[in-house]
C-alpha positions as CSV (number, residue, x, y, z in Angstrom):
1,T,125.7,-2.1,-62.9
2,R,122.3,-1.2,-64.2
3,T,119.7,-3.6,-65.4
4,R,116.8,-2.5,-67.6
5,T,113.5,-4.2,-67.3
6,R,110.4,-3.8,-69.5
7,T,107.0,-5.1,-68.5
8,R,103.5,-4.6,-70.0
9,T,100.4,-5.7,-68.2
10,R,96.9,-6.2,-69.5
11,T,93.9,-6.2,-67.3
12,R,92.7,-9.8,-66.9
13,T,90.2,-11.5,-64.6
14,A,91.5,-14.0,-62.0
15,D,90.1,-16.9,-64.0
16,E,92.0,-15.9,-67.1
17,M,95.3,-15.5,-65.2
18,P,97.6,-18.6,-65.4
19,D,98.6,-20.0,-62.0
20,D,102.3,-19.4,-62.5
21,L,101.6,-15.7,-63.1
22,K,99.4,-15.5,-60.1
23,N,102.1,-16.9,-57.8
24,G,104.9,-14.6,-58.9
25,L,106.8,-16.0,-62.0
26,V,107.3,-12.6,-63.4
27,E,108.7,-11.3,-60.1
28,T,111.0,-14.3,-60.0
29,L,112.3,-13.5,-63.5
30,V,113.0,-9.9,-62.5
31,G,114.8,-11.0,-59.4
32,V,117.0,-13.5,-61.2
33,T,117.8,-10.9,-63.8
34,M,119.0,-8.5,-61.1
35,V,121.2,-11.0,-59.2
36,Q,122.7,-12.2,-62.5
37,A,123.7,-8.6,-63.3
38,Q,125.3,-8.4,-59.9
39,H,127.2,-11.6,-60.6
40,L,128.8,-9.9,-63.5
41,S,130.0,-7.1,-61.1
42,V,131.6,-9.7,-58.9
43,R,133.5,-11.3,-61.8
44,R,134.6,-7.8,-63.0
45,A,135.8,-7.0,-59.4
46,Q,137.7,-10.3,-59.2
47,M,139.5,-9.5,-62.5
48,N,140.5,-6.0,-61.4
49,I,141.3,-6.5,-57.7
50,K,145.1,-6.5,-58.4
51,T,145.0,-3.3,-60.4
52,N,142.3,-1.3,-58.6
53,A,143.1,-0.4,-55.0
54,A,139.5,0.5,-54.3
55,I,138.5,-3.2,-54.8
56,T,139.2,-5.3,-51.8
57,H,138.4,-8.8,-50.7
58,T,136.0,-7.4,-48.1
59,L,134.2,-5.4,-50.7
60,I,133.7,-8.5,-52.9
61,A,132.5,-10.4,-49.8
62,R,129.9,-7.8,-49.1
63,I,128.5,-8.0,-52.7
64,C,128.5,-11.8,-52.6
65,H,126.7,-11.7,-49.3
66,D,124.1,-9.4,-50.7
67,T,123.7,-11.7,-53.8
68,A,123.3,-14.8,-51.6
69,E,120.6,-13.1,-49.6
70,R,118.8,-12.0,-52.7
71,Y,118.6,-15.6,-53.8
72,R,117.5,-16.6,-50.3
73,A,114.6,-14.2,-50.5
74,M,113.6,-15.5,-53.9
75,E,113.6,-19.1,-52.7
76,K,110.6,-18.3,-50.4
77,K,108.6,-16.9,-53.3
78,V,109.4,-19.7,-55.7
79,L,108.4,-22.3,-53.1
80,K,104.9,-21.0,-53.4
81,L,105.2,-21.0,-57.2
82,S,106.3,-24.6,-57.2
83,K,102.9,-25.7,-55.8
84,A,100.7,-23.7,-58.2
85,G,97.1,-24.7,-58.0
86,T,97.1,-25.7,-54.3
87,G,93.6,-25.2,-52.9
88,A,92.2,-23.8,-56.2
89,V,88.7,-24.8,-57.0
90,D,87.8,-26.1,-60.5
91,P,84.9,-24.0,-61.7
92,K,83.5,-26.9,-63.7
93,T,83.4,-29.5,-61.0
94,G,83.4,-27.3,-57.9
95,K,86.1,-29.5,-56.4
96,K,89.6,-28.5,-55.4
97,K,92.3,-29.1,-58.0
98,P,95.1,-31.5,-57.0
99,V,98.5,-30.0,-56.2
100,A,100.3,-29.6,-59.5
101,E,104.1,-29.7,-59.6
102,N,105.3,-26.7,-61.6
103,G,108.3,-27.8,-63.6
104,V,109.4,-24.3,-64.4
105,A,109.3,-23.4,-60.7
106,K,111.2,-26.5,-59.9
107,Y,113.9,-25.4,-62.3
108,F,114.1,-21.9,-60.7
109,L,114.2,-23.4,-57.2
110,A,117.1,-25.6,-58.0
111,H,118.9,-22.7,-59.7
112,I,118.3,-20.4,-56.7
113,R,119.5,-23.0,-54.2
114,Y,122.7,-23.7,-56.1
115,K,123.5,-20.0,-56.6
116,Q,122.8,-19.2,-53.0
117,L,125.3,-21.7,-51.7
118,Y,127.8,-20.7,-54.4
119,F,127.7,-17.0,-53.4
120,M,127.9,-17.9,-49.7
121,G,131.0,-19.8,-50.5
122,M,132.4,-16.9,-52.5
123,A,131.7,-14.5,-49.6
124,Y,133.6,-16.7,-47.0
125,A,136.4,-17.3,-49.5
126,M,136.9,-13.6,-50.1
127,L,136.8,-13.0,-46.4
128,G,139.2,-15.8,-45.7
129,I,141.7,-14.6,-48.3
130,G,141.6,-11.1,-46.8
131,R,142.2,-12.4,-43.3
132,V,145.1,-14.6,-44.4
133,Q,146.7,-11.5,-46.0
134,Q,146.8,-9.8,-42.6
135,D,149.8,-12.0,-41.9
136,D,149.3,-12.2,-38.2
137,D,148.2,-15.0,-35.9
138,E,144.6,-14.0,-35.6
139,G,144.2,-13.2,-39.3
140,V,145.7,-16.5,-40.4
141,A,143.7,-18.6,-37.9
142,Y,140.4,-16.9,-38.8
143,G,141.4,-17.0,-42.5
144,I,141.8,-20.8,-42.3
145,R,138.3,-21.2,-40.6
146,N,136.7,-18.9,-43.2
147,L,138.3,-20.8,-46.1
148,M,137.2,-24.1,-44.5
149,T,133.6,-22.8,-44.4
150,A,133.9,-21.6,-48.0
151,N,135.1,-25.0,-49.1
152,D,132.1,-26.6,-47.3
153,M,129.7,-24.2,-49.1
154,F,131.3,-25.1,-52.5
155,E,130.9,-28.8,-51.8
156,K,127.2,-28.3,-51.0
157,A,126.9,-26.0,-54.1
158,G,128.2,-28.9,-56.2
159,M,125.4,-31.2,-55.0
160,A,122.9,-28.4,-55.6
161,A,124.3,-27.8,-59.1
162,K,123.8,-31.4,-60.0
163,A,120.1,-31.1,-58.9
164,F,119.8,-27.9,-60.9
165,V,121.1,-29.6,-64.1
166,D,118.7,-32.5,-63.6
167,A,115.8,-30.1,-63.1
168,A,116.7,-28.1,-66.2
169,R,117.0,-31.0,-68.7
170,T,113.4,-30.8,-69.9
171,F,113.5,-27.1,-70.4
172,V,116.9,-25.8,-71.5
173,Y,120.4,-27.0,-72.2
174,I,122.7,-26.4,-69.3
175,D,126.5,-26.7,-69.7
176,N,127.0,-28.8,-66.6
177,V,130.7,-29.2,-67.4
178,T,131.3,-25.5,-67.2
179,I,129.3,-25.3,-63.9
180,M,131.2,-28.1,-62.2
181,T,134.5,-27.0,-63.6
182,A,134.0,-23.5,-62.1
183,L,133.1,-25.0,-58.7
184,D,136.1,-27.3,-58.8
185,D,138.3,-24.3,-59.6
186,C,136.8,-22.5,-56.6
187,K,137.5,-25.5,-54.3
188,S,141.0,-25.9,-55.7
189,V,142.0,-22.3,-55.2
190,T,140.5,-22.2,-51.7
191,K,142.3,-25.4,-50.7
192,Q,145.7,-24.1,-52.1
193,I,145.4,-20.9,-50.0
194,M,144.2,-22.8,-47.0
195,D,147.0,-25.4,-47.1
196,K,149.6,-22.6,-47.4
197,A,148.0,-20.7,-44.5
198,N,148.0,-24.0,-42.4
199,K,151.7,-24.5,-43.1
200,V,152.5,-20.9,-41.9
201,N,150.3,-21.3,-38.8
202,Q,151.9,-24.7,-37.9
203,T,155.5,-23.3,-38.2
204,V,155.1,-19.6,-37.2
205,F,152.0,-18.6,-35.3
206,F,150.7,-21.9,-33.6
207,K,147.3,-20.3,-33.2
208,P,144.3,-22.6,-32.6
209,I,141.7,-22.5,-35.4
210,P,138.5,-20.9,-34.2
211,E,135.4,-23.1,-34.1
212,Q,133.3,-20.5,-35.9
213,P,134.1,-18.3,-39.0
214,D,133.9,-14.6,-39.0
215,A,130.5,-13.0,-39.4
216,L,130.0,-11.9,-43.0
217,P,130.4,-8.2,-43.5
218,D,127.3,-6.1,-44.1
219,R,125.6,-6.5,-47.5
220,M,126.3,-4.2,-50.3
221,S,124.7,-3.9,-53.7
222,N,125.8,-2.0,-56.8
223,I,122.9,-2.8,-59.1
224,K,119.8,-0.7,-59.9
225,A,116.9,-1.4,-62.2
226,E,116.0,1.2,-64.7
227,P,112.5,0.8,-66.1
228,F,112.1,1.3,-69.9
229,P,109.8,4.1,-70.9
230,D,106.4,2.9,-72.1
231,Y,105.7,2.8,-75.8
232,P,102.5,3.0,-77.7
233,I,100.8,0.0,-79.3
234,D,101.3,0.0,-83.1
235,P,98.0,0.7,-84.9
236,M,98.5,-2.4,-87.0
237,W,97.6,-4.5,-83.9
238,T,93.9,-4.5,-84.6
239,N,91.4,-7.0,-83.2
240,E,91.6,-9.0,-86.4
241,M,95.3,-9.2,-86.1
242,Y,95.1,-10.4,-82.5
243,A,92.5,-13.0,-83.6
244,C,95.1,-14.4,-86.0
245,F,97.2,-15.6,-83.1
246,N,94.4,-17.6,-81.5
247,P,95.9,-21.1,-81.0
248,Q,92.5,-22.7,-81.3
249,N,92.4,-21.7,-85.0
250,G,95.8,-23.2,-85.7
251,K,96.6,-26.5,-87.3
252,K,96.4,-29.5,-84.9
253,I,99.8,-30.9,-84.3
254,Q,100.2,-34.5,-83.5
255,C,103.1,-35.3,-81.2
256,G,105.1,-38.4,-81.8
257,K,107.5,-39.9,-84.2
258,V,107.5,-38.4,-87.7
259,A,106.8,-40.8,-90.5
260,E,110.0,-41.9,-92.3
261,D,108.7,-40.9,-95.7
262,I,108.1,-37.3,-94.6
263,E,110.8,-34.6,-94.8
264,C,109.7,-32.7,-91.7
265,C,111.7,-29.5,-92.6
266,N,109.8,-29.2,-95.9
267,Q,106.4,-30.2,-94.5
268,Q,103.7,-27.7,-95.5
């Protein structure tokens, strides 16, 4: 899977740079784009695992492990972003600005934590299914423990998903039904396989369930960012044209309830 990214920078002084850009919002957006591209690869692998012998449960577990770790690395960056303005000095007053909660960063942080738990659950689920399919005493016992760990991760992902939906409400519509249904499906499938494996173990192998799951296999990634070639600025973008987009020259908009006698869609 390849992801194309395009960025254009313009030299600006530190005072002109918004706090969210100083603290890494752009890098966060790029990181989220990359892991979402990898998520598509995971789904495609799941769809083709029965028809493509090269795709195994261990292979999917490796990709899920890498995806979870990518989210974990982003969480550290977004934690800084969520407290934009900490320690900054107001040039007008000479005093430090109060810590401002960055709503966009809060949204990304909730998204990252939910996805990190989800992919950890997926990694252990894939590992557990592969172990159960070994059809021997050790494979079934470790498979059960891995599936138990996966189910625990999915439970925690469900709580994180609810926090994500709450954080997103003021910025974007999130289909929480789809998110929670997908997690419920993961838990349901995991439980079905685990119950079946437990039944086999209790009637055939009688193997004690290990206290700890298997170590996740080494990470693997199949995504690569391809930068777009740069392109020239159109000559129509003159200084006069840039000035037209100055928000200070625009009409002042009054927020609040629209008067009942005004058709807002036809308002000039």
